[in-house]
C-alpha positions in Angstrom: 1.8 -42.0 163.5 5.5 -41.1 164.3 6.3 -41.3 160.5 3.5 -38.9 159.8 4.7 -36.3 162.3 8.1 -36.5 160.8 6.6 -34.8 157.7 6.2 -31.6 159.8 9.7 -30.2 159.3 10.3 -26.5 159.9 10.5 -25.9 156.1 7.2 -27.7 155.5 5.4 -25.9 158.3 6.5 -22.5 156.8 5.3 -23.6 153.3 2.0 -24.9 154.6 1.1 -21.9 156.7 2.4 -19.3 154.2 0.3 -20.8 151.5 -2.8 -20.3 153.6 -1.8 -16.8 154.8 -0.5 -15.6 151.4 2.0 -13.7 153.5 5.6 -14.4 154.4 6.6 -15.5 157.9 9.8 -14.8 159.8 12.2 -17.6 160.7 10.7 -18.0 164.1 9.2 -21.5 164.7 8.8 -22.5 168.4 7.2 -25.8 169.3 4.6 -25.5 172.1 3.6 -28.1 174.6 1.0 -30.4 173.1 1.1 -34.2 173.3 -1.8 -35.3 171.2 -1.4 -32.6 168.5 1.5 -30.6 167.2 1.5 -26.8 168.0 3.9 -24.2 166.9 4.3 -20.5 167.4 5.1 -18.5 164.2 5.6 -14.8 163.4 4.6 -12.6 160.5 7.6 -11.2 158.7 6.3 -7.6 158.4 4.2 -6.9 161.5 6.1 -9.3 163.8 2.7 -10.3 165.1 2.7 -13.9 166.4 0.2 -16.7 165.6 -0.2 -20.3 166.6 -0.6 -23.1 164.2 -2.2 -26.3 165.5 -1.9 -29.5 163.5 -4.5 -32.0 164.6 -3.5 -35.6 165.1 -4.7 -37.5 162.0 -7.6 -39.9 162.7 -8.5 -38.6 166.1 -11.2 -36.1 165.0 -13.2 -35.8 161.9 -13.3 -32.5 160.0 -16.9 -32.1 161.2 -15.9 -32.5 164.8 -13.2 -29.9 164.5 -15.4 -27.4 162.7 -18.0 -27.8 165.4 -15.4 -26.9 168.0 -14.4 -23.8 166.0 -18.0 -22.8 165.5 -18.7 -23.1 169.2 -15.6 -21.0 170.0 -16.8 -18.3 167.6 -20.2 -18.4 169.1 -18.8 -18.1 172.6 -16.6 -15.2 171.7 -19.6 -13.5 170.1 -21.2 -13.7 173.6 -18.1 -12.2 175.1 -17.1 -15.4 176.8 -13.3 -15.5 177.6 -12.1 -18.0 174.9 -9.7 -17.8 172.0 -11.4 -18.6 168.7 -9.5 -19.6 165.6 -8.5 -17.2 162.8 -10.9 -17.1 159.9 -9.6 -16.8 156.4 -11.9 -16.7 153.4 -14.7 -17.8 155.8 -12.7 -20.9 156.8 -11.1 -21.8 160.1 -10.0 -25.4 159.2 -7.5 -26.1 156.5 -5.9 -29.3 155.3 -2.8 -30.6 153.6 -2.1 -34.2 153.0 -3.0 -36.2 156.1 -3.2 -33.1 158.3 -6.0 -30.8 159.4 -4.8 -27.6 160.9 -6.0 -24.3 162.3 -4.5 -20.9 163.1 -5.0 -18.9 166.3 -3.9 -15.5 167.5 -1.1 -15.7 170.0 -2.5 -14.8 173.4 -0.2 -15.6 176.3 -1.2 -15.8 179.9 0.0 -17.0 183.2 -1.1 -20.2 185.0 -3.7 -19.8 187.7 -2.8 -19.3 191.4 -4.7 -21.0 194.1 -8.3 -20.1 194.0 -9.8 -17.8 196.6 -13.5 -17.1 197.2 -13.7 -14.4 194.5 -11.9 -16.7 192.0 -14.4 -19.5 192.6 -17.3 -17.1 191.9 -15.6 -15.8 188.7 -15.2 -19.4 187.5 -18.8 -20.1 188.3 -19.9 -17.1 186.2 -17.5 -18.0 183.4 -18.7 -21.6 183.0 -22.4 -20.7 183.4 -22.0 -18.3 180.4 -20.5 -21.1 178.4 -23.3 -23.5 179.4 -25.9 -20.9 178.4 -24.6 -21.3 174.9 -24.0 -25.0 175.2 -27.5 -25.8 176.2 -28.7 -24.5 172.8 -27.0 -27.4 171.1 -29.1 -30.6 171.4 -27.1 -32.5 168.8 -23.4 -32.8 168.3 -20.8 -34.7 166.2 -18.8 -35.0 169.4 -18.9 -37.8 172.0 -21.8 -37.9 174.5 -20.1 -38.0 177.9 -21.7 -41.1 179.5 -20.3 -44.5 180.1 -22.4 -46.3 177.5 -21.0 -44.1 174.7 -17.8 -42.3 175.7 -16.3 -45.0 178.0 -17.3 -47.7 175.5 -15.4 -45.8 172.8 -12.4 -45.3 175.0 -12.3 -49.1 175.8 -12.4 -49.8 172.0 -9.4 -47.4 171.5 -7.4 -49.2 174.2 -8.3 -52.7 172.9 -7.4 -51.8 169.3 -3.9 -50.6 170.4 -1.0 -52.7 171.6 -0.6 -50.3 174.6 -2.1 -52.6 177.1 0.1 -55.5 178.0 -1.5 -58.9 177.0 -1.5 -60.3 180.6 -3.6 -57.4 181.8 -6.0 -57.2 178.9 -8.7 -59.6 180.4 -8.8 -58.0 183.8 -8.8 -54.5 182.5 -11.6 -55.3 179.9 -13.7 -57.0 182.6 -13.5 -54.1 185.1 -14.3 -51.5 182.4 -17.2 -53.4 181.1 -18.6 -53.8 184.6 -18.0 -50.1 185.2 -20.1 -49.3 182.1 -22.9 -51.6 183.2 -23.1 -50.3 186.7 -22.8 -46.6 186.1 -24.7 -46.1 182.8 -28.2 -46.0 184.5 -27.1 -42.9 186.4 -26.9 -41.0 183.2 -30.4 -41.8 182.0 -32.5 -38.7 182.0 -29.6 -36.4 182.8 -29.7 -33.1 180.8 -26.8 -33.0 178.4 -25.4 -29.8 177.0 -22.3 -28.9 174.9 -19.3 -28.7 177.2 -15.7 -27.8 177.4 -15.3 -31.4 178.6 -11.8 -31.1 180.1 -12.0 -28.1 182.5 -9.2 -28.4 185.0 -6.7 -25.8 186.3 -4.2 -26.5 183.5 -6.7 -25.3 180.9 -7.2 -21.9 182.6 -5.0 -18.9 182.1 -5.0 -15.4 183.4 -4.4 -12.6 180.9 -3.3 -9.2 182.3 -6.1 -6.7 182.2 -8.6 -9.3 180.8 -9.0 -11.9 183.6 -9.4 -15.7 183.4 -9.6 -17.4 180.0 -10.5 -21.1 179.3 -8.5 -22.8 176.6 -8.1 -26.1 174.8 -11.6 -27.3 173.7 -10.2 -30.5 172.1 -12.5 -32.6 174.4 -15.7 -30.7 173.5 -18.6 -33.1 174.2 -22.2 -33.4 175.1 -22.6 -34.1 178.8 -24.0 -33.1 182.2 -22.9 -29.6 183.4 -21.1 -31.0 186.4 -18.4 -32.5 184.1 -17.1 -29.0 183.5 -16.2 -28.2 187.1 -15.7 -31.3 189.2 -12.0 -31.5 188.2 -11.5 -28.0 189.7 -12.6 -29.0 193.1 -9.8 -29.6 195.6 -11.2 -33.0 196.8 -14.5 -34.9 197.2 -17.7 -32.9 197.5 -18.0 -33.5 201.3 -14.5 -32.0 201.7 -15.0 -29.1 199.2 -18.3 -27.6 200.5 -17.0 -24.0 200.7 -15.5 -24.2 197.2 -18.6 -25.7 195.7 -20.9 -23.1 197.4 -18.7 -20.2 196.2 -18.6 -21.7 192.7 -22.4 -22.2 192.6 -23.0 -18.6 193.9 -21.4 -17.4 190.7 -22.8 -20.1 188.4 -26.4 -19.6 189.5 -26.4 -16.0 188.4 -26.5 -17.2 184.8 -27.5 -20.8 184.8 -29.5 -23.3 186.9 -27.6 -26.2 188.4 -29.2 -29.5 189.5 -27.4 -30.5 192.7 -28.6 -34.1 192.2 -26.1 -34.4 189.4 -23.3 -34.3 192.0 -24.1 -38.0 192.5 -22.4 -38.6 189.1 -18.9 -37.7 190.5 -17.8 -41.3 191.2 -18.8 -42.3 187.7 -17.1 -39.2 186.2 -13.9 -39.9 188.1 -13.9 -43.5 186.7 -14.6 -42.2 183.2 -11.7 -39.8 183.6 -9.3 -42.7 184.5 -10.4 -44.7 181.4 -10.3 -41.7 179.1 -6.7 -40.9 180.2 -5.6 -44.5 179.5 -7.1 -44.1 176.0 -5.4 -40.8 175.6 -2.0 -42.4 176.4 -2.8 -45.3 174.1 -3.4 -42.9 171.2 0.2 -41.6 171.4 2.1 -44.5 172.9 4.2 -44.9 169.7 5.3 -41.3 169.4 9.1 -41.0 169.6 9.1 -38.9 172.8 6.3 -40.7 174.6 8.3 -42.5 177.2 10.3 -39.3 178.0 7.1 -37.6 178.9 5.4 -40.7 180.5 8.2 -42.9 181.8 6.0 -45.2 184.0 3.0 -45.5 181.5 2.3 -49.0 180.2 4.5 -50.9 182.7 3.1 -53.8 184.8 2.9 -51.6 187.9 1.0 -49.0 186.0 -1.6 -51.6 184.8 -1.9 -53.1 188.3 -2.7 -49.7 189.8 -5.2 -48.7 187.0 -7.1 -52.0 187.4 -7.1 -51.7 191.2 -8.3 -48.1 191.1 -11.2 -49.0 188.8 -12.1 -52.1 190.9 -12.4 -49.8 193.9 -14.7 -47.5 192.0 -16.9 -50.4 190.7 -17.0 -52.6 193.8 -17.3 -49.6 196.2 -20.4 -48.4 194.4 -23.8 -49.3 195.8 -26.8 -49.0 193.7 
């Protein structure tokens, strides 16, 4: 993978994007924060309008999966949901060159979210409910289904197929994840699953002046229970976040029903998040700048803590 990324020189980026745009760019090429993919800010030579080009990590998503994400974003934007859909050229939003799939987006800056007050929680509730209104119309998806027997099993496979996990920790890690899947999978049976953002946390929310809150980064689009899209926003466990949850649901219930019984999934969803994050790190562990960004990742202490955290989830759970 590092060798493939090295093909994205500045000159090649300009050539690739200008060939699609059929229009010259200025000399501006700013790399933006993105660990899994490669994202750059570019500028039209004539208008000085700025755009974003996103090169998707080869092998992580199929073309069908990316195109489904783009179609969902366009559908959401058509319903006036605060998202940023890709640029369409000749009725296409996904382009390819060599090993790379890539897409273009309008540059839309925004500031990070402040601490949430009551009004913000209600706004977020309405925002996600509108997304879920659209998402519930999608009964099938090329994306992962967010339940342990499917998503977590796939994440375990990714970790096992990499050399990210130290050999001495492989048996214990595999054992606890397999036990996690076995114990928590029954909770997801019969749960209604809709198309979701999948990774809705504070870092994927921005505020645009005069436009309000936008939700960005739909890379982890998936089919799953609605609660997956807001549990990471809560400041703590449900029993310590009652006000925030009630404010959120006051906004959410205006546009979409919510089954409070699904809150029982939170321990499982937290465990799934831990395992997903390990797989996310395993995917990029050979990138040249990986250890600069994640200096403690993959070390013995790291694996001890991960395994201990998962054991507490699994053995602390009572059926």
